C-alpha positions as CSV (number, residue, x, y, z in Angstrom):
1,X,63.5,-37.3,31.1
2,X,61.5,-39.4,33.6
3,X,60.3,-36.2,35.3
4,X,58.3,-35.3,32.2
5,X,55.8,-38.0,33.1
6,X,54.6,-36.0,36.1
7,X,55.0,-32.4,34.9
8,X,51.4,-32.0,33.8
9,X,52.6,-30.9,30.4
10,X,51.8,-33.2,27.5
11,X,54.2,-31.4,25.2
12,X,57.1,-33.1,27.1
13,X,57.7,-36.8,27.2
14,X,59.6,-39.8,28.6
15,X,61.7,-41.8,26.2
16,X,63.2,-45.3,26.9
17,X,65.5,-46.4,24.1
18,X,64.1,-49.9,24.2
19,X,60.7,-51.2,23.1
20,X,59.8,-52.0,26.8
21,X,60.5,-50.4,30.1
22,X,59.2,-49.5,33.5
23,X,58.7,-46.4,35.6
24,X,58.2,-46.1,39.4
25,X,56.5,-43.4,41.3
26,X,57.4,-42.7,45.0
27,X,54.8,-40.7,46.9
28,X,55.4,-38.7,50.1
29,X,52.8,-40.8,51.9
30,X,50.3,-43.6,51.1
31,X,47.5,-42.4,48.9
32,X,44.3,-44.1,47.8
33,X,44.5,-44.9,44.1
34,X,41.3,-45.7,42.2
35,X,42.0,-44.6,38.7
36,X,45.0,-43.7,36.4
37,X,45.5,-42.2,33.0
38,X,48.2,-42.3,30.3
39,X,48.7,-39.6,27.7
40,X,50.3,-40.3,24.3
41,X,53.3,-38.3,23.2
42,X,53.6,-35.9,20.3
43,X,54.8,-38.2,17.5
44,X,55.6,-41.8,16.3
45,X,52.6,-43.8,17.4
46,X,54.6,-47.0,17.0
47,X,56.4,-46.0,20.2
48,X,53.1,-45.9,22.2
49,X,52.5,-48.5,24.9
50,X,50.3,-51.5,23.9
51,X,50.6,-53.9,26.9
52,X,51.3,-52.9,30.5
53,X,50.8,-53.7,34.2
54,X,50.3,-51.2,37.0
55,X,51.5,-52.4,40.4
56,X,51.3,-50.9,43.9
57,X,53.4,-51.3,47.0
58,X,53.4,-50.0,50.6
59,X,57.1,-50.5,51.1
60,X,58.7,-50.6,47.7
61,X,59.6,-54.3,48.1
62,X,56.4,-56.3,47.9
63,X,54.2,-55.5,44.9
64,X,50.6,-56.1,44.1
65,X,49.1,-56.1,40.6
66,X,46.5,-53.4,40.4
67,X,45.6,-53.5,36.7
68,X,46.8,-55.1,33.5
69,X,46.0,-54.1,29.9
70,X,46.8,-55.5,26.5
71,X,46.2,-54.5,22.9
72,X,45.8,-50.8,23.8
73,X,46.2,-48.0,21.3
74,X,45.9,-44.2,21.1
75,X,43.9,-42.8,18.2
76,X,45.5,-39.4,18.4
77,X,48.6,-37.5,19.6
78,X,48.3,-36.1,23.1
79,X,45.3,-38.3,23.8
80,X,44.6,-39.2,27.4
81,X,43.0,-42.5,28.2
82,X,41.7,-43.3,31.7
83,X,41.5,-46.7,33.4
84,X,39.7,-47.7,36.6
85,X,41.1,-50.1,39.1
86,X,39.0,-53.1,40.0
87,X,40.1,-52.8,43.6
88,X,41.2,-49.3,44.7
89,X,43.7,-49.2,47.6
90,X,46.3,-47.1,49.4
91,X,49.9,-47.3,48.1
92,X,53.0,-45.2,48.6
93,X,54.8,-46.7,45.6
94,X,53.4,-47.3,42.1
95,X,55.1,-49.0,39.2
96,X,54.1,-49.1,35.5
97,X,55.6,-52.0,33.6
98,X,55.2,-51.7,29.9
99,X,55.9,-55.0,28.2
100,X,55.1,-54.2,24.5
101,X,54.7,-51.1,22.3
102,X,53.4,-50.9,18.7
103,X,56.5,-52.1,17.0
104,X,59.0,-49.2,17.5
105,X,62.5,-49.5,18.7
106,X,61.8,-46.8,21.3
107,X,59.1,-46.5,24.0
108,X,57.6,-43.2,24.8
109,X,54.8,-41.6,26.9
110,X,53.9,-38.0,27.6
111,X,52.1,-38.2,31.0
112,X,51.0,-40.5,33.8
113,X,48.3,-39.3,36.1
114,X,47.0,-41.0,39.3
115,X,43.6,-40.3,40.8
116,X,41.8,-41.0,44.1
117,X,38.6,-41.4,42.2
118,X,36.9,-38.6,44.1
119,X,36.1,-36.7,40.9
120,X,36.0,-37.4,37.2
121,X,39.2,-35.4,36.7
122,X,42.2,-37.6,36.3
123,X,44.6,-34.9,35.1
124,X,45.6,-32.8,38.2
125,X,43.7,-29.5,38.1
126,X,46.5,-27.7,39.8
127,X,49.3,-25.7,38.2
128,X,52.4,-27.3,39.5
129,X,55.5,-25.4,40.7
130,X,58.5,-27.3,41.8
131,X,62.3,-27.3,41.6
132,X,63.8,-29.6,38.9
133,X,66.8,-29.9,36.7
134,X,65.8,-27.3,34.2
135,X,64.8,-27.3,30.5
136,X,65.6,-30.5,28.6
137,X,66.7,-28.7,25.5
138,X,67.1,-25.2,24.0
139,X,68.9,-23.8,20.9
140,X,70.5,-21.2,23.2
141,X,71.0,-22.8,26.6
142,X,72.5,-25.8,28.2
143,X,70.1,-28.7,28.6
144,X,69.0,-29.9,32.1
145,X,70.3,-26.9,34.0
146,X,69.1,-23.6,35.3
147,X,70.5,-20.3,33.8
148,X,73.2,-19.9,36.4
149,X,73.0,-23.2,38.3
150,X,72.0,-26.9,38.2
151,X,68.4,-26.3,39.2
152,X,65.4,-24.1,38.2
153,X,61.8,-23.6,39.3
154,X,59.4,-25.3,37.0
155,X,55.8,-24.3,36.5
156,X,53.3,-26.4,34.5
157,X,49.6,-26.6,34.1
158,X,46.7,-27.1,31.6
159,X,44.3,-24.4,30.6
160,X,41.1,-26.5,30.6
161,X,38.5,-23.7,30.7
162,X,36.6,-22.4,27.7
163,X,37.7,-18.9,28.7
164,X,40.0,-17.3,31.2
165,X,42.3,-19.4,33.4
166,X,44.9,-18.3,35.9
167,X,47.1,-19.4,38.8
168,X,49.3,-17.4,41.2
169,X,51.6,-19.9,43.0
170,X,53.5,-18.8,46.0
171,X,57.2,-19.7,45.7
172,X,58.9,-17.9,48.6
173,X,57.9,-16.1,51.9
174,X,60.2,-13.1,52.3
175,X,60.5,-9.8,54.2
176,X,62.0,-7.3,51.8
177,X,61.7,-3.5,52.0
178,X,61.3,-1.8,48.6
179,X,63.2,1.5,48.1
180,X,63.1,4.1,45.4
181,X,65.7,2.3,43.4
182,X,64.8,-1.3,44.0
183,X,64.8,-3.5,40.9
184,X,63.1,-6.9,40.4
185,X,65.1,-9.1,38.0
186,X,64.5,-12.7,37.0
187,X,64.9,-15.0,34.0
188,X,62.1,-17.0,32.6
189,X,61.9,-19.8,30.0
190,X,58.4,-20.3,28.5
191,X,58.2,-23.8,27.1
192,X,56.3,-24.5,23.8
193,X,56.0,-27.9,22.2
194,X,56.7,-28.5,18.5
195,X,53.6,-27.7,16.5
196,X,52.0,-25.6,19.3
197,X,51.5,-22.1,17.9
198,X,49.3,-20.4,20.4
199,X,52.2,-19.1,22.6
200,X,50.0,-19.4,25.7
201,X,53.0,-20.2,27.8
202,X,54.2,-16.5,27.5
203,X,51.3,-15.3,29.6
204,X,53.5,-15.6,32.6
205,X,55.4,-13.3,35.0
206,X,56.7,-13.1,38.5
207,X,54.4,-11.2,40.9
208,X,55.0,-9.8,44.4
209,X,52.5,-9.7,47.3
210,X,53.1,-6.9,49.7
211,X,52.3,-6.8,53.4
212,X,49.6,-4.2,52.9
213,X,47.6,-6.6,50.7
214,X,48.5,-5.1,47.4
215,X,50.2,-6.9,44.5
216,X,52.8,-5.7,42.0
217,X,50.6,-6.7,39.1
218,X,48.0,-4.2,40.2
219,X,50.4,-1.3,40.6
220,X,51.2,-0.6,36.9
221,X,54.7,-1.8,37.0
222,X,56.6,-1.9,33.7
223,X,59.5,-4.0,32.5
224,X,62.6,-2.6,31.0
225,X,60.9,-2.5,27.5
226,X,57.9,-0.5,28.8
227,X,55.5,-3.4,28.8
228,X,53.1,-4.2,31.6
229,X,54.7,-6.6,34.2
230,X,51.7,-8.9,34.4
231,X,51.1,-12.3,32.9
232,X,48.6,-10.9,30.3
233,X,50.8,-7.9,29.7
234,X,53.9,-10.0,28.9
235,X,51.9,-12.3,26.7
236,X,50.2,-9.5,24.8
237,X,53.5,-7.7,24.3
238,X,55.0,-10.8,22.6
239,X,58.3,-9.8,24.3
240,X,59.1,-13.3,25.6
241,X,60.8,-15.8,23.4
242,X,59.7,-19.4,23.8
243,X,62.2,-22.3,24.5
244,X,64.9,-20.0,25.7
245,X,65.8,-17.9,28.7
246,X,64.5,-14.3,28.8
247,X,66.0,-11.6,31.0
248,X,63.2,-9.6,32.7
249,X,63.8,-6.5,34.8
250,X,61.6,-3.8,36.3
251,X,62.4,-0.8,38.5
252,X,59.6,-1.6,41.0
253,X,60.7,1.2,43.3
254,X,58.9,3.6,41.0
255,X,55.5,2.1,41.9
256,X,56.1,0.3,45.2
257,X,58.6,2.3,47.2
258,X,58.0,2.1,50.9
259,X,56.1,-1.2,50.7
260,X,57.4,-4.6,52.1
261,X,57.4,-7.7,49.9
262,X,55.7,-10.6,51.8
263,X,55.5,-13.3,49.1
264,X,57.1,-14.0,45.7
265,X,54.7,-15.6,43.2
266,X,54.9,-17.2,39.8
267,X,51.8,-16.2,37.8
268,X,49.9,-17.5,34.8
269,X,46.9,-15.6,33.5
270,X,45.4,-16.1,30.0
271,X,42.0,-15.0,28.6
272,X,42.2,-17.5,25.7
273,X,38.9,-19.3,25.0
274,X,40.6,-22.6,24.0
275,X,42.3,-25.5,25.7
276,X,46.0,-25.3,25.9
277,X,49.0,-25.8,28.2
278,X,51.4,-23.6,29.9
279,X,54.8,-24.6,31.2
280,X,58.3,-23.3,31.7
281,X,61.1,-22.4,34.2
282,X,62.2,-19.4,36.1
283,X,65.2,-18.4,38.1
284,X,66.1,-15.2,40.1
285,X,69.1,-12.9,39.7
286,X,70.8,-12.6,43.0
287,X,71.4,-9.2,44.7
288,X,68.8,-7.3,42.9
289,X,65.8,-7.3,45.2
290,X,66.1,-9.7,48.1
291,X,67.9,-8.6,51.2
292,X,67.0,-11.6,53.2
293,X,67.2,-15.3,52.5
294,X,63.9,-16.5,51.0
295,X,62.0,-19.2,52.9
296,X,60.7,-21.9,50.5
297,X,57.1,-22.8,51.1
298,X,54.4,-24.9,49.5
299,X,52.6,-23.1,46.7
300,X,49.3,-21.3,47.4
301,X,47.0,-19.2,45.2
302,X,45.4,-15.8,45.2
303,X,42.6,-14.6,43.0
304,X,43.0,-11.3,41.0
305,X,40.2,-8.8,41.8
306,X,36.9,-9.7,40.1
307,X,38.3,-13.0,38.9
308,X,36.1,-16.0,38.1
309,X,36.6,-19.4,39.7
310,X,40.1,-20.5,38.6
311,X,40.2,-23.3,36.1
312,X,43.9,-23.9,36.9
313,X,44.4,-23.2,40.6
314,X,47.7,-23.5,42.3
315,X,49.0,-26.8,43.6
316,X,47.1,-28.4,46.4
317,X,47.1,-32.0,47.6
318,X,46.9,-34.3,44.6
319,X,47.9,-37.9,43.9
320,X,50.6,-36.8,41.6
321,X,54.1,-37.8,42.8
322,X,56.0,-35.0,44.5
323,X,59.3,-36.8,44.4
324,X,61.1,-37.6,41.2
325,X,60.0,-40.9,39.7
326,X,62.4,-43.7,38.9
327,X,62.6,-45.3,35.6
328,X,64.3,-48.1,33.6
329,X,64.2,-50.0,30.4
330,X,64.7,-53.7,30.0
331,X,68.4,-53.1,29.5
332,X,68.9,-51.2,32.8
333,X,67.8,-48.1,34.7
334,X,67.8,-44.8,32.8
């Protein structure tokens, strides 16, 4: 899937079933680009790009060559290589044209990152949360779909700290009264790449922010199995299965009756002292909690009490494309 190039998750990848191809990124507004990075995929180094050209455009019609590389190689899987532009500039459209790989019949790439050059970080530090077409594959679910519909909310980020990292991304603004029998119910799909055995993606849950300033994750809420309904609680309980949908329910009325839900959050929080990634999808079961139509908003973040500076904060303004990228191979658009 072309969207995998901008999901911030190296465990996913873009495949073009030709040895060459191109991918185009359409940004919401012109952005100054000074640096970019490519990340190799999980297998088959013969599919890695070797020669390519990066082009930029203001209108999507007239293109300027920004950088050309030849004879490039990746010495390891999931390796990110960074390239500086000789002449940075503002562009709304970027196109990466790959003209040769390392001899494979298929072309593949895990991630493309764009940078303004204002810091040494090319990989976006934010945990992304955006609506997309759902998981690309599962042994128990339909590919490229949500659990009950065609779309799902995707979250993706990288745990880059040598200790704890967390992110609480706002998904909806709501105004929902919690009664004694109110139940929170959602489905979540933690994604884990082949060969990744740390299960860090299961340190995830849906959280609620109330109008009185409290959060569900601080109130001792439990899921239907009796485990703590917090990102760490779900991860430690090992109750979530990776690469498939999990049904999570909690009678939040037992701890939050009388409160009013102000915001719905998707939360990642892991104490692991190693670098890893966290990604997945979530969807809500209708009629269980919300009594008013949620108002989608841009994600924001909140810090748990006593938390250190977040290593994976919520999404802010980055140079990563917010609209789906377009892609094609030499035999036609895919």
